C-alpha positions as CSV (number, residue, x, y, z in Angstrom):
1,M,34.3,10.1,-14.9
2,I,32.8,13.3,-13.6
3,K,29.7,13.0,-11.3
4,K,27.2,15.8,-10.7
5,I,26.2,16.0,-7.0
6,K,23.5,18.2,-5.5
7,G,24.4,19.3,-2.0
8,I,25.4,22.0,0.4
9,I,28.8,22.7,1.9
10,V,28.5,22.1,5.7
11,S,32.2,22.6,6.6
12,T,35.6,23.1,5.1
13,T,39.2,22.1,6.1
14,P,42.3,24.0,4.9
15,F,44.7,22.0,2.8
16,K,48.2,23.4,2.3
17,E,48.4,27.0,1.2
18,T,45.9,27.3,-1.6
19,S,43.5,24.4,-1.3
20,K,40.8,23.1,1.0
21,I,38.6,20.0,1.6
22,L,34.9,20.5,1.3
23,N,32.5,18.4,3.3
24,V,29.2,18.4,1.4
25,L,25.9,17.1,2.7
26,T,24.3,15.6,-0.4
27,E,20.7,15.1,-1.4
28,D,20.9,11.4,-0.6
29,G,21.9,12.2,3.0
30,K,25.6,11.4,2.8
31,I,28.6,13.6,3.7
32,V,30.9,13.6,0.7
33,S,34.5,15.0,1.0
34,M,35.9,16.9,-2.0
35,M,39.4,18.2,-2.6
36,A,39.1,21.8,-4.0
37,R,42.6,22.6,-5.4
38,G,43.8,26.2,-5.6
39,V,40.4,27.7,-4.6
40,K,42.0,30.0,-1.9
41,Q,43.9,31.9,-4.7
42,V,42.4,35.3,-5.4
43,K,41.9,34.7,-9.1
44,N,40.5,31.2,-8.9
45,V,37.0,31.1,-10.4
46,L,35.7,28.7,-7.7
47,R,37.0,30.8,-4.8
48,S,33.5,32.3,-4.0
49,K,31.7,29.1,-4.8
50,T,33.6,26.9,-2.2
51,N,32.7,28.7,1.0
52,N,30.6,27.3,3.8
53,F,26.9,27.1,3.0
54,T,27.2,27.0,-0.8
55,Y,24.2,25.2,-2.1
56,G,24.4,23.9,-5.6
57,Y,25.6,21.2,-8.0
58,F,29.1,20.0,-7.4
59,Y,31.0,18.4,-10.3
60,T,33.6,16.0,-9.1
61,Y,35.9,13.1,-10.1
62,Y,33.9,11.0,-7.6
63,K,35.4,8.2,-5.5
64,E,33.1,6.1,-3.3
65,D,34.0,6.5,0.4
66,K,37.2,8.3,-0.6
67,L,38.3,11.9,-1.2
68,S,36.8,13.1,-4.5
69,T,38.2,16.0,-6.6
70,L,36.1,19.1,-7.3
71,T,36.0,20.5,-10.9
72,N,33.2,22.9,-10.9
73,V,30.1,24.3,-9.0
74,D,26.8,25.6,-10.2
75,I,25.0,27.6,-7.4
76,I,21.3,26.9,-7.0
77,N,20.6,29.4,-4.2
78,D,23.1,31.7,-2.5
79,F,20.7,32.6,0.3
80,E,21.5,36.2,-0.2
81,N,18.9,37.6,2.3
82,I,20.3,35.4,5.0
83,K,23.9,36.3,4.3
84,N,23.2,40.0,4.5
85,D,21.9,39.7,8.1
86,L,24.1,38.8,11.0
87,E,21.3,37.3,13.1
88,L,20.1,35.2,10.2
89,I,23.7,34.1,9.5
90,S,23.8,32.8,13.1
91,Y,20.7,30.7,12.4
92,L,22.2,29.5,9.1
93,N,25.4,28.4,10.9
94,Y,23.5,26.6,13.6
95,L,21.1,24.8,11.4
96,V,23.8,23.6,9.0
97,E,26.0,22.3,11.9
98,L,23.0,20.6,13.5
99,S,22.0,19.0,10.2
100,E,25.6,17.7,9.6
101,K,25.6,16.0,13.0
102,V,22.2,14.5,12.6
103,A,23.1,13.3,9.1
104,K,25.9,11.3,10.7
105,Q,23.4,9.5,12.9
106,T,21.1,8.3,10.0
107,T,21.1,7.3,6.3
108,S,17.9,9.3,5.6
109,N,17.9,11.8,2.8
110,N,15.2,13.7,4.7
111,I,17.8,15.6,6.6
112,F,19.0,17.3,3.4
113,D,15.5,18.1,2.2
114,L,14.5,19.5,5.6
115,L,17.6,21.7,5.9
116,I,17.3,23.2,2.4
117,T,13.6,23.8,2.8
118,A,14.2,25.5,6.2
119,L,16.9,27.7,4.7
120,E,14.7,28.7,1.8
121,K,11.9,29.6,4.2
122,I,14.2,31.8,6.3
123,N,15.7,33.4,3.2
124,D,12.1,34.2,2.1
125,G,11.5,36.1,5.4
126,F,9.8,33.5,7.6
127,D,10.4,33.7,11.4
128,P,13.8,32.0,11.9
129,I,13.1,30.8,15.5
130,I,9.9,29.0,14.3
131,I,11.7,27.4,11.4
132,K,14.6,26.4,13.6
133,N,12.2,24.8,16.1
134,I,10.3,22.9,13.4
135,L,13.5,21.5,12.1
136,E,14.7,20.6,15.7
137,I,11.5,18.7,16.5
138,K,11.5,16.8,13.3
139,F,15.2,15.8,13.8
140,L,14.4,14.2,17.2
141,D,13.1,11.1,15.5
142,Y,16.5,10.6,13.7
143,L,18.3,10.9,17.1
144,G,16.2,8.2,18.7
145,L,14.2,10.8,20.7
146,K,10.8,10.4,19.2
147,L,8.2,12.2,21.3
148,N,4.6,11.0,22.0
149,L,2.5,13.9,20.8
150,D,-0.8,12.1,20.3
151,N,-1.7,11.1,23.9
152,C,-0.4,10.9,27.4
153,N,3.0,9.1,27.3
154,N,2.3,7.6,30.8
155,C,-1.3,6.3,30.7
156,G,-2.2,6.7,27.0
157,S,-5.2,9.0,27.6
158,N,-5.8,11.6,25.0
159,K,-7.9,13.8,27.4
160,D,-6.8,16.6,29.7
161,I,-3.2,16.9,28.3
162,V,-1.7,19.7,30.5
163,T,2.0,19.6,29.8
164,I,4.9,18.2,27.8
165,S,7.9,16.7,29.5
166,S,11.3,16.2,28.1
167,S,12.2,13.7,30.8
168,L,9.0,11.7,30.3
169,G,9.2,11.8,26.5
170,G,6.0,13.7,25.4
171,F,2.6,14.8,26.5
172,I,1.4,14.2,30.0
173,C,-2.2,14.3,31.2
174,K,-3.6,16.0,34.3
175,N,-3.8,12.7,36.3
176,C,-0.2,11.7,35.5
177,N,1.3,15.2,36.0
178,V,3.4,14.3,39.1
179,E,5.8,17.1,38.4
180,N,2.9,19.6,38.9
181,H,4.0,21.6,35.9
182,T,1.6,22.9,33.3
183,T,2.3,24.1,29.8
184,N,0.4,26.7,27.9
185,L,-2.3,24.9,25.9
186,K,-1.4,26.8,22.8
187,T,2.2,25.7,23.2
188,I,1.1,22.1,23.4
189,K,-1.0,22.5,20.3
190,M,1.8,24.2,18.3
191,I,4.5,21.6,19.3
192,R,2.3,18.9,17.8
193,N,1.7,21.1,14.7
194,Y,5.4,21.7,14.3
195,Y,6.0,17.9,14.3
196,Y,3.3,17.1,11.7
197,V,3.5,20.1,9.4
198,N,5.0,19.8,5.9
199,L,7.7,22.5,6.1
200,S,7.6,23.2,2.4
201,S,3.8,24.0,2.5
202,I,4.0,26.7,5.2
203,S,2.7,30.0,3.8
204,K,1.9,31.9,7.0
205,L,3.1,31.9,10.6
206,N,1.4,33.8,13.4
207,I,2.5,32.6,16.8
208,S,2.9,34.7,19.9
209,D,6.3,35.4,21.4
210,D,5.4,33.6,24.7
211,V,4.5,30.4,22.8
212,K,7.6,30.6,20.6
213,L,9.9,31.0,23.6
214,E,8.2,28.2,25.5
215,I,8.7,25.8,22.6
216,D,12.3,26.9,22.1
217,K,13.0,26.4,25.8
218,F,11.6,22.9,25.7
219,L,13.6,21.9,22.6
220,D,16.7,23.3,24.2
221,E,16.2,20.9,27.1
222,M,15.6,18.0,24.8
223,Y,18.9,18.6,22.9
224,E,21.1,19.6,25.8
225,D,19.9,16.8,28.1
226,Y,19.2,13.9,25.8
227,S,20.6,14.3,22.3
228,G,24.3,13.8,23.1
229,L,25.2,16.4,20.5
230,Y,27.4,19.4,21.0
231,I,26.6,22.2,18.6
232,K,29.4,24.8,18.8
233,S,27.4,27.4,16.9
234,K,24.5,27.3,19.4
235,K,26.2,29.6,21.9
236,F,26.9,32.2,19.2
237,L,23.3,32.0,18.0
238,K,22.0,32.6,21.6
239,N,24.4,35.5,22.1
240,I,23.4,37.2,18.8
241,V,19.6,36.7,19.3
242,N,19.9,38.0,22.9
243,L,21.7,41.1,21.8
244,N,18.9,42.1,19.4
């Protein structure tokens, strides 16, 4: 029986000379592996539909927890604007790899929904570093790294918040700021907004470069020091962004 699966190809593995195995993050948050036979042949009609980052409906002879066999693909969105820009491709590559790794840590279908919404926003012209950071801060919960963004993580006070600490797990007030480090108040506000915002409802973004970079640096620290994830594409992303 053929099953229709909504998903996005997060990675592929070559198989023999003309075939490959597709690893698809599905809308229910699972990674489903599919054998795509003969798709590396030039004349195969599925050749262009079985590359990394294809987002669509995958028709397969489905086998639960086993290798399924692909029969057809209907593309939902080819993210054309992203794929025509090298810098945006580097964001695409990073966000897909990150989402694949986070999906393996949880059973939530929110990972798929957040990823697709983020890619749609970037494809529509929204600032990719902001969208990336929103996704990263939302993913922390699924990695067991939930931040306290409502009050001081040390004493519980919601007054005089002066910084956010990766090592202390959230906001820190003036009286508990033993590290004597302060964070831009706009950065503190935006980090909280990033966490609570509905990504699909964003219609306008207007954030200064200083605030964007401070948020990005903080999230880099969180992921590098505490997530336990190694994202191979992150180095490429940083190199590309720094070059531009």
